[in-house]
C-alpha positions in Angstrom: -40.4 -75.2 -20.4 -38.3 -72.3 -21.7 -35.9 -73.0 -24.6 -32.4 -72.6 -23.1 -30.9 -71.8 -26.6 -32.7 -68.3 -26.8 -30.6 -66.6 -24.0 -27.6 -68.0 -25.5 -28.3 -66.4 -29.0 -29.3 -63.2 -27.3 -25.9 -63.1 -25.5 -24.2 -63.9 -28.7 -25.9 -61.0 -30.5 -24.7 -58.6 -27.8 -21.2 -59.8 -27.8 -21.0 -59.6 -31.7 -22.2 -56.0 -31.4 -19.8 -55.1 -28.8 -17.0 -56.7 -30.9 -18.0 -54.7 -33.7 -17.9 -51.4 -31.7 -14.4 -52.3 -30.5 -13.2 -53.1 -33.9 -14.7 -49.8 -35.2 -13.0 -47.8 -32.4 -9.7 -49.5 -33.0 -9.8 -48.7 -36.7 -11.0 -45.2 -36.1 -8.3 -44.4 -33.6 -5.7 -45.9 -35.9 -6.9 -43.9 -38.8 -6.8 -40.7 -36.8 -3.4 -41.4 -35.5 -2.2 -42.2 -39.1 -3.8 -39.1 -40.4 -2.2 -37.0 -37.6 1.2 -38.5 -38.2 0.8 -37.9 -42.0 -0.3 -34.3 -41.4 2.5 -33.5 -38.8 5.0 -35.0 -41.3 3.7 -32.8 -44.1 3.6 -29.8 -41.9 7.3 -30.5 -40.9 8.3 -30.9 -44.5 6.5 -27.5 -45.3 8.1 -25.8 -42.4 11.6 -26.8 -43.5 11.3 -24.5 -46.3 11.3 -21.6 -43.9 14.2 -22.9 -41.7 17.0 -20.5 -41.4 20.6 -21.1 -40.3 23.5 -19.0 -38.9 23.1 -15.5 -37.9 19.4 -15.4 -39.2 18.3 -18.2 -36.8 19.6 -16.3 -33.9 17.5 -13.3 -35.0 14.6 -15.5 -35.4 15.0 -17.1 -32.0 15.4 -13.7 -30.4 12.1 -12.3 -32.0 10.4 -15.5 -31.2 11.3 -15.2 -27.4 10.6 -11.5 -27.5 7.1 -12.0 -28.9 6.4 -14.8 -26.2 7.6 -12.7 -23.4 6.0 -9.6 -24.7 2.6 -11.3 -24.9 3.1 -12.6 -21.2 4.1 -9.1 -20.1 1.2 -7.5 -21.8 -1.2 -10.0 -19.9 0.6 -9.1 -16.6 0.4 -5.3 -17.2 -3.3 -5.5 -18.2 -3.9 -7.4 -14.8 -2.1 -4.7 -12.9 -4.0 -1.9 -14.9 -7.6 -3.5 -14.4 -8.2 -1.8 -11.0 -8.0 1.6 -12.7 -10.6 0.8 -15.1 -13.1 0.5 -12.2 -12.8 4.4 -11.9 -14.1 4.8 -15.4 -17.4 3.2 -14.6 -18.7 6.1 -12.6 -19.6 9.6 -13.5 -16.0 10.7 -13.9 -16.9 13.8 -16.1 -18.9 15.5 -13.3 -17.0 18.0 -11.3 -19.7 17.9 -8.5 -22.4 20.4 -8.0 -20.7 22.3 -5.2 -19.4 25.8 -5.5 -17.6 26.4 -2.2 -15.7 29.6 -0.9 -13.4 28.7 2.1 -12.5 31.1 5.0 -9.9 30.6 7.6 -10.5 30.6 11.3 -10.3 34.4 11.3 -12.8 34.9 8.4 -10.2 35.6 5.7 -10.8 34.0 2.3 -8.1 31.3 1.5 -9.5 29.7 -1.8 -12.4 28.1 -3.8 -13.3 24.7 -4.9 -15.9 23.3 -7.3 -17.8 24.7 -10.2 -16.9 28.2 -9.1 -13.4 27.4 -10.9 -15.2 29.2 -13.9 -17.4 28.0 -16.7 -15.6 26.0 -19.4 -14.8 27.8 -22.6 -15.2 25.6 -25.7 -12.0 24.8 -27.6 -13.4 26.2 -30.7 -13.9 29.5 -29.1 -10.1 29.8 -27.7 -7.7 31.8 -29.7 -5.6 29.8 -32.1 -2.3 31.1 -30.3 -3.6 29.4 -27.0 -4.0 26.0 -28.5 -0.7 26.2 -30.4 1.2 27.3 -27.3 -0.2 24.4 -25.3 0.5 21.7 -28.0 3.9 23.1 -29.0 5.0 22.7 -25.2 3.1 19.7 -24.0 2.3 17.4 -26.9 3.2 18.5 -30.5 2.1 15.1 -32.1 -1.1 15.2 -30.2 -3.3 14.7 -33.2 -1.1 11.9 -34.8 -0.7 9.4 -31.8 -3.2 7.3 -30.1 -2.8 8.1 -26.5 1.1 7.1 -26.2 3.5 9.0 -28.3 6.2 6.4 -29.1 8.2 9.0 -31.1 7.9 11.7 -28.5 8.8 9.5 -25.8 12.1 8.3 -27.7 13.0 11.9 -28.4 12.5 12.8 -24.8 14.7 10.0 -23.8 17.4 11.0 -26.3 17.4 14.6 -25.1 17.5 13.8 -21.5 20.4 11.5 -21.9 22.3 14.0 -24.0 21.7 16.7 -21.3 22.3 14.4 -18.5 19.3 15.6 -16.8 15.4 15.6 -17.2 15.0 18.4 -19.7 11.9 17.0 -21.7 8.9 15.0 -20.4 7.8 11.8 -22.3 4.1 11.8 -21.4 1.6 12.6 -23.9 -1.2 15.2 -23.2 -3.6 12.2 -23.1 -1.4 10.6 -20.5 -1.4 13.7 -18.4 -5.1 14.0 -18.5 -5.5 10.3 -17.4 -3.4 11.2 -14.4 -5.3 14.2 -13.7 -8.7 12.5 -13.9 -8.1 9.1 -12.4 -4.8 8.7 -10.6 -2.4 10.2 -8.2 1.0 11.7 -8.6 2.9 9.1 -6.8 5.8 8.0 -8.9 5.3 4.3 -8.9 5.5 1.7 -11.8 2.0 0.6 -11.0 0.7 4.1 -11.7 2.6 4.5 -15.0 1.0 1.2 -16.2 -2.4 2.4 -15.2 -1.7 5.7 -17.0 -0.7 4.0 -20.1 -3.8 1.8 -20.4 -6.2 4.7 -19.3 -4.7 6.9 -22.1 -5.7 4.1 -24.6 -9.0 4.1 -23.0 -9.5 7.8 -23.3 -8.4 7.7 -27.0 -11.0 5.0 -27.7 -13.9 6.7 -25.9 -13.3 10.3 -26.6 -12.4 12.5 -29.6 -9.2 14.5 -29.7 -11.3 17.8 -29.3 -12.8 16.2 -26.1 -9.5 15.2 -24.5 -8.0 18.5 -25.2 -11.0 20.3 -23.7 -10.9 18.2 -20.5 -7.1 18.8 -20.2 -7.5 22.5 -20.5 -10.5 22.6 -18.0 -9.0 20.2 -15.4 -5.3 21.0 -15.1 -4.0 22.9 -12.0 -2.6 26.2 -13.0 -1.2 27.7 -9.7 -2.8 30.2 -7.5 -5.4 27.9 -6.4 -7.0 27.9 -10.0 -8.0 24.9 -12.0 -8.5 25.2 -15.7 -7.2 27.7 -18.3 -10.2 30.1 -18.0 -9.8 30.5 -14.5 -6.1 31.0 -14.8 -6.7 33.7 -17.4 -9.0 35.5 -15.0 -6.7 35.2 -12.0 -3.5 36.3 -13.7 -4.6 38.8 -16.2 -8.2 39.7 -15.3 -9.8 38.5 -18.6 -11.2 35.6 -20.4 -9.1 33.1 -22.3 -10.7 34.4 -25.4 -9.0 37.8 -25.0 -5.5 36.6 -24.4 -2.7 37.9 -26.6 0.3 35.8 -27.5 2.5 36.8 -24.6 -0.1 35.9 -22.2 -1.1 32.7 -23.9 2.7 31.6 -23.7 2.8 32.4 -20.1 -0.2 30.2 -19.3 1.1 27.4 -21.5 4.2 27.4 -19.4 2.3 26.8 -16.3 1.3 23.2 -17.0 4.7 21.8 -16.4 5.3 23.4 -13.0 2.5 25.8 -11.9 3.8 26.6 -8.6 7.3 27.3 -9.8 6.3 29.4 -12.6 3.2 31.1 -11.1 3.6 34.8 -12.3 2.1 36.2 -9.2 4.7 34.6 -7.1 7.8 34.7 -9.5 7.2 37.0 -12.5 10.8 36.8 -13.9 10.7 33.0 -13.8 7.2 33.0 -15.5 8.5 35.3 -18.4 11.6 33.1 -18.8 9.3 30.1 -19.2 7.0 32.0 -21.6 10.0 32.7 -23.6 10.7 28.9 -23.9 7.1 28.4 -25.0 7.6 30.9 -27.8 10.8 29.0 -28.9 8.8 25.8 -28.9 6.2 27.6 -31.3 8.9 28.3 -33.6 10.8 24.8 -33.3 7.4 23.1 -33.8 6.9 25.1 -36.9 3.6 26.5 -35.6 4.7 30.1 -35.9 7.8 32.0 -37.3 10.5 34.0 -35.2 8.9 37.1 -36.7 5.5 36.3 -35.5 6.7 35.9 -31.9 9.2 38.7 -31.8 6.7 41.2 -30.4 5.7 38.7 -27.6 9.4 38.4 -26.7 10.1 42.2 -26.6 6.8 42.8 -24.7 6.2 40.0 -22.0 2.9 39.8 -20.3 2.2 41.7 -17.0 -0.2 40.2 -14.5 -2.7 41.5 -12.0 -1.2 41.9 -8.5 -2.5 39.3 -6.4 0.1 39.5 -3.5 2.3 36.6 -2.7 -0.2 34.8 -0.4 0.0 31.1 -1.1 -3.0 29.1 -1.4 -3.3 26.1 1.1 -4.3 23.7 -1.5 -3.7 20.5 0.3 -5.9 21.7 3.0 -8.7 23.0 0.6 -8.8 19.7 -1.1 -9.3 17.9 2.0 -11.8 20.3 3.4 -13.7 20.1 0.1 -14.1 16.5 0.6 -15.3 17.2 4.1 -17.9 19.7 2.8 -19.1 17.0 0.5 -19.8 14.6 3.3 -21.7 17.0 5.6 -23.6 19.1 3.1 -27.2 18.1 2.3 -28.8 17.5 -1.1 -29.7 20.8 -2.9 -27.0 22.9 -1.1 -24.7 23.9 -3.8 -23.3 27.3 -3.4 -21.7 27.6 0.0 -19.3 29.5 2.2 -17.2 27.3 4.5 -15.8 28.6 7.7 -12.8 26.4 8.4 -10.3 25.8 11.2 -7.4 26.6 9.2 -4.6 28.9 10.7 -2.3 30.5 8.1 0.5 31.1 10.5 0.7 27.5 11.7 0.5 26.3 8.1 3.4 28.5 7.2 5.4 27.3 10.0 4.8 23.7 9.1 5.7 24.2 5.5 8.7 26.2 6.5 9.9 23.3 8.8 9.5 20.6 6.4 11.2 22.6 3.5 14.1 23.9 5.9 15.0 20.5 6.9 14.7 18.7 3.6 16.9 21.4 2.0 19.4 21.1 4.8 19.5 17.4 5.3 17.6 15.9 2.4 20.5 14.9 0.4 22.4 13.4 3.3 19.4 11.2 4.3 18.3 10.6 0.8 14.8 11.9 1.5 12.6 14.1 -0.8 9.1 14.4 0.7 7.3 15.1 3.8 3.9 15.5 5.1 2.4 17.2 8.4 -0.9 17.4 10.0 -1.5 19.8 13.1 -4.6 19.4 15.3 -5.4 21.7 18.3 -6.6 19.9 21.5 -10.2 21.0 20.7 -10.1 18.8 17.6 -9.6 21.7 15.0 -7.2 21.0 12.2 -5.0 23.8 11.9 -2.7 22.8 9.0 -2.0 20.2 6.4 1.2 19.9 4.4 0.6 17.2 1.8 3.9 17.6 0.1 6.5 20.1 -0.8 5.0 21.6 -4.0 1.5 21.3 -4.8 2.1 22.5 -8.3 4.4 19.6 -9.0 2.1 17.0 -7.3 -1.4 17.6 -6.3 -1.4 14.1 -4.5 -2.0 14.7 -0.7 0.4 12.6 1.1 -1.1 13.8 4.4 -4.5 12.4 3.8 -4.2 9.8 1.1 -0.8 8.2 1.1 -0.8 4.9 3.0 2.5 4.3 4.7 3.7 1.9 7.3 3.7 3.3 10.7 6.6 1.4 12.2 7.1 1.8 16.0 4.7 4.8 15.9 1.9 2.2 16.1 3.2 0.9 19.5 1.2 3.2 21.5 -2.1 1.5 20.3 -0.5 -1.8 21.6 0.4 -0.2 25.0 -3.0 1.6 25.3 -4.8 -1.9 25.1 -2.3 -3.3 27.6 -3.1 -0.4 30.1 -6.8 -1.1 29.7 -6.1 -4.8 30.4 -4.6 -3.9 33.8 -0.8 -3.2 33.0 0.9 -0.1 34.4 4.0 1.8 33.2 6.1 -0.2 36.0 5.0 -3.6 34.8 7.9 -5.8 34.2 8.1 -7.7 31.0 10.8 -9.6 29.3 12.4 -7.9 26.3 14.4 -11.1 25.4 14.1 -13.0 22.1 10.5 -14.2 21.1 9.2 -16.4 18.2 5.5 -16.2 17.0 5.2 -19.1 14.6 7.9 -18.6 12.0 8.2 -15.0 12.9 11.2 -13.9 15.1 11.4 -10.2 15.4 14.5 -8.6 16.7 15.3 -5.1 18.5 16.7 -2.3 16.7 20.1 -3.0 17.8 19.8 -6.7 17.5 20.4 -7.4 21.2 18.3 -8.9 23.9 16.7 -6.2 26.3 16.2 -8.6 29.3 13.4 -7.8 31.8 12.4 -4.2 32.1 9.4 -2.0 32.8 7.0 -1.1 30.1 7.8 2.7 30.5 11.5 1.9 29.5 10.4 -0.5 26.7 8.3 2.3 25.1 11.0 5.0 25.6 13.8 2.7 24.2 11.2 1.4 21.5 12.0 -2.3 22.2 10.4 -4.4 19.6 10.1 -7.7 21.4 7.9 -6.2 24.3 4.7 -5.2 22.3 5.1 -8.5 20.4 5.1 -10.4 23.8 2.2 -8.3 25.1 0.1 -9.3 21.9 1.1 -12.9 21.8 1.0 -13.9 25.5 -1.7 -11.5 26.9 -3.8 -9.3 24.5 -4.2 -10.9 21.0 -4.4 -9.0 17.8 -8.1 -8.4 17.7 -8.3 -6.0 20.7 -5.2 -4.0 19.5 -6.9 -3.5 16.0 -10.0 -2.5 17.7 -8.3 0.1 20.0 -6.6 1.7 16.8 -9.9 1.9 15.1 -11.7 3.4 18.2 -9.1 6.1 18.3 -10.2 7.2 14.9 -7.9 5.4 12.5 -9.8 5.2 9.2 -7.4 3.2 7.1 -8.0 -0.6 6.7 -5.9 -2.3 9.2 -4.6 -5.8 8.6 -5.3 -8.1 11.6 -1.9 -9.9 11.2 0.7 -10.5 14.1 3.2 -8.2 12.6 0.8 -5.3 12.9 2.1 -4.7 16.5 5.3 -3.4 15.0 3.6 -1.2 12.5 3.3 -3.1 9.1 -0.2 -1.9 8.6 -0.6 1.1 6.2 -1.9 4.4 7.8 -2.1 8.0 6.7 -0.7 11.0 8.5 -4.1 12.2 9.3 -4.9 8.7 10.8 -1.9 9.1 13.1 -2.6 12.8 14.2 -6.3 11.8 15.0 -5.1 8.7 16.9 -2.5 10.5 19.1 -4.9 13.4 19.5 -7.0 11.0 22.0 -4.1 11.2 24.4 -3.9 15.0 24.3 -7.9 15.3 24.5 -8.3 13.4 27.8 -9.0 10.1 26.2 -11.9 11.2 24.0 -12.3 10.9 20.2 -14.6 12.4 17.7 -13.7 16.0 18.0 -11.4 16.3 15.0 -12.9 18.7 12.3 -12.0 21.1 9.6 -15.3 22.8 8.9 -16.8 24.9 11.8 -19.8 26.3 9.6 -21.4 26.0 6.2 -23.3 29.1 5.1 -25.3 29.8 2.1 -24.7 32.8 0.0 -27.8 34.5 1.6 -26.3 33.8 5.1 -28.3 30.9 6.2 -26.3 28.6 8.3 -26.9 25.1 7.1 -24.2 23.3 9.3 -22.7 24.3 12.6 -20.1 21.9 14.1 -20.9 22.8 17.7 -24.6 21.7 17.2 -24.7 19.3 14.3 -21.6 17.1 14.9 -21.9 14.1 17.1 -20.5 14.7 20.5 -17.1 13.3 21.4 -16.9 10.0 23.4 -14.4 8.4 25.7 -12.3 5.5 24.4 -9.4 5.5 26.9 -10.1 5.3 30.7 -8.7 7.8 32.9 -6.1 5.4 34.4 -5.1 4.1 31.1 -4.8 7.8 29.8 -2.5 8.7 32.8 -0.4 5.8 32.4 -0.1 6.3 28.6 0.8 9.9 28.8 3.3 9.0 31.5 5.1 6.7 29.1 4.9 8.8 26.1 6.3 11.8 28.0 9.3 9.8 28.8 10.2 9.1 25.1 11.5 12.7 24.5 13.3 12.7 27.8 15.2 9.3 27.9 14.2 7.7 24.7 14.4 7.9 20.9 12.9 11.4 20.6 15.4 13.6 22.4 15.4 16.0 19.4 11.6 16.7 19.9 12.2 18.5 23.3 11.0 22.0 23.6 12.4 24.3 26.4 10.1 24.6 29.5 7.3 22.8 27.7 6.3 19.1 28.4 6.3 17.0 25.3 5.1 13.5 24.7 5.1 11.2 21.5 6.6 8.3 19.7 9.1 7.8 16.8 8.7 5.4 14.1 11.0 3.8 11.5 9.9 1.1 9.0 11.7 -1.6 7.3 14.7 -0.7 5.1 14.2 2.9 6.4 11.5 3.6 3.9 9.3 5.8 6.2 10.2 7.8 9.3 7.7 9.2 11.6 7.4 11.4 14.8 3.9 11.9 16.2 3.6 13.9 19.4 1.7 16.3 21.3 1.7 18.8 24.0 -1.3 20.3 26.0 -2.1 22.5 23.1 -1.5 20.7 19.8 -0.9 17.2 18.3 1.2 17.0 15.1 2.1 14.0 13.0 5.2 14.2 10.8 6.2 11.8 8.0 9.2 11.9 5.7 10.1 9.5 2.9 10.1 9.1 -0.8 7.2 8.9 -3.3 8.8 5.9 -5.1 9.3 4.0 -1.9 13.1 4.1 -2.2 14.8 3.6 1.2 16.3 6.6 2.8 19.8 6.7 4.1 19.1 5.2 7.5 16.9 8.2 8.6 15.1 7.4 11.9 12.0 8.9 13.4 14.2 10.4 16.1 16.2 12.2 13.7 14.8 14.5 10.9 11.0 13.9 11.7 11.5 14.9 15.3 13.5 17.9 14.3 10.7 19.0 11.8 8.3 18.5 14.7 10.2 20.4 17.2 10.8 23.6 14.9 7.2 23.7 14.2 5.9 23.3 17.6 8.2 26.0 18.9 6.7 28.5 16.6 3.1 27.2 17.4 3.6 27.6 21.2 4.7 31.2 20.9 2.4 33.8 22.8 -0.1 31.3 23.9 -1.5 30.1 27.1 0.3 26.7 27.8 -1.9 23.8 28.8 -0.9 20.7 30.7 -0.9 17.3 29.2 -3.9 15.4 30.7 -2.8 12.9 33.4 0.7 14.3 33.8 0.9 16.1 37.3 4.6 16.4 37.2 7.0 16.4 34.3 8.8 13.1 33.8 12.4 13.2 34.8 14.8 10.4 33.9 16.6 9.8 37.1 19.9 9.1 35.5 19.6 12.5 33.8 18.6 14.2 37.0 21.6 12.7 38.7 24.0 14.0 36.1 22.3 17.4 36.1 22.7 17.6 40.0 26.3 16.6 39.6 26.9 19.2 36.8 25.3 21.8 38.9 27.5 21.0 41.9 30.5 21.2 39.8 29.4 24.6 38.3 28.7 25.8 41.8 32.2 24.7 43.0 33.8 26.4 40.0 31.9 29.7 40.6 33.1 29.6 44.3 36.8 29.0 43.2 36.5 31.7 40.7 35.2 34.2 43.2 38.0 33.4 45.7 40.6 33.8 42.9 39.1 37.4 42.0 38.8 38.5 45.6 41.1 41.6 46.3 44.1 40.9 48.6 43.9 42.0 52.3 46.1 45.1 52.9 48.1 45.7 56.2 47.0 48.4 58.6 50.0 50.7 57.7 49.3 50.4 54.0 45.6 51.3 54.5 46.2 54.4 56.6 48.9 55.6 54.0 46.2 55.3 51.3 43.5 57.2 53.5 46.3 60.1 53.9 46.8 60.2 50.3 43.0 60.5 49.5 42.7 63.4 51.7 45.5 65.2 49.9 43.9 64.7 46.4 40.5 65.7 47.8 41.9 69.1 49.0 43.8 69.8 45.6 42.2 72.5 43.5 40.3 71.8 40.3 42.5 72.7 37.2 40.7 73.9 33.9 44.1 73.9 32.2 47.2 71.8 32.3 48.9 72.4 35.6 52.4 74.2 35.7 55.5 72.5 37.1 55.2 75.0 40.1 51.8 73.8 41.0 52.7 70.1 40.6 55.7 70.8 42.9 53.5 72.5 45.5 51.1 69.6 45.4 
């Protein structure tokens, strides 16, 4: 029989051990707490030695909060800048292996891109006057700062405030290089943050000489040239190694505004700018007034290149297209393009004309245009007002909300689902979850046909179509099938154009309506030829054939509705005399973006106007300035050409109300003309008066012809 006392003794030992552990824990925790309180008290007593009072404490508190907020702000800025560093992981030094010469549709050379820009000249081999001229004007403290020149920035702010205008730039040479290498020219806070961090990254990874070398090789210098060696050859017909002081000063003056100061376009402005550079050399202490005197007295002359502007925005886009279609091993090429210099000039002139005339009134500063012929050929690209000031292509790279100009994709989807222009839909208030969109005037539209809803740009109708009949996915699929390449967000607000799109997207998408419902014909390169004449790409043979994305019935319905917009809708200012026009306006939230995208049987053109910094315009709508830009451009483009009909439109759309008013006005004009004719009719003479006039006529016909004044006797005889 087991002894019952053994389990009791075992349990007793376990209990004693647990009690011992518990006691040890209690003691340890107490001692730790005691030591902690003792340490805190000692630290508090020690810190009291540094405690300040009065105005000193206020300063310490401000500095403390400033350091805290500064640390937090630095973390936020770093988070915003992180995407920019992804660019640096690639081969960002490589300019590409392509050397491409571009020809327009008629075979005339319009520019070059790629390594044909000219071989780089090492900084060590450049004349000292060239380096000094650049640094004196662009960044005098280049060798003293670490990417961001705080002193130079402060000086620029002071000078700008004193002059009440922008007279000095605060960006260092490294910051300008960061922008040229990795970023666009969009004037946004996010871009400036990325620029600052990338400047620090460049300083950490490159020497000062390498940064200067890249800057001189990559900067745009006007006339379609990139790099100071290419500019020296273009303007002076010589290498940068052979420049004199006057020529070096003129080139150094181009970095600020190469288009404005390009000497082949405006030689007096270029010489005035060169004189400023010479003054900068003296002010910076790099040279004396005596050393620059001869350059002032004998300014540089340039090679006569004519005043033909280089279509740089088109060339940048076309160069990207060449990279996509060229095969490995094909380097030196000649590209035959679809570019039309006359249409390009008309597009640029229309944008500049209207922005100069009405830009201040509408608070709008920038614009972009893409023109596509109905055969898919891209004829013109306006990526901004001044390529020298900003090489960012607003036509192909800027993502902007489409506003109501997105609605045709919604209606096209509806037409494919059995709706017609005469289908009646309620335009009354609608809510989709917590979203309740309103019409432009804030009023309910009631029930109305889709053709009227499109023309009047009623917001609630496309929302109701998407919510109750179509869904978002089919609308997104329709837009993408039309050639929209930008990433569209499948959100319910997409139906009113909240997704971001490019001007090229819009021109491509709307060209489907002009091209009988087919997509896939848009192109900028017709042929790629080697220097020896071998054709390596031919668009007519090598490009995939276009394919239909919109049925004939849906196309006819859509073009009927879109043709009503300029007649009785929001785009009346886009009308062209004796030519049928179709299209759609677009205005985004807070009036930040305004669009008109329209087409005829011959051309499709997309026009965007807005501001680079996304500031709102002064209530500019798509039916105002964008429609006017489009109309002026298209009037020129349709001169002396065979007019083609818009597919699916047998007879031009006529607004019944407008027709009735026109008929009434014509009747009034006819009545007025009849009344005027009656008033001007000569009075009816009596028979006796008529007989007397006949006898008098016979007497005068029988009178002799006198070569001299008649005598009184003769007159008496008569």
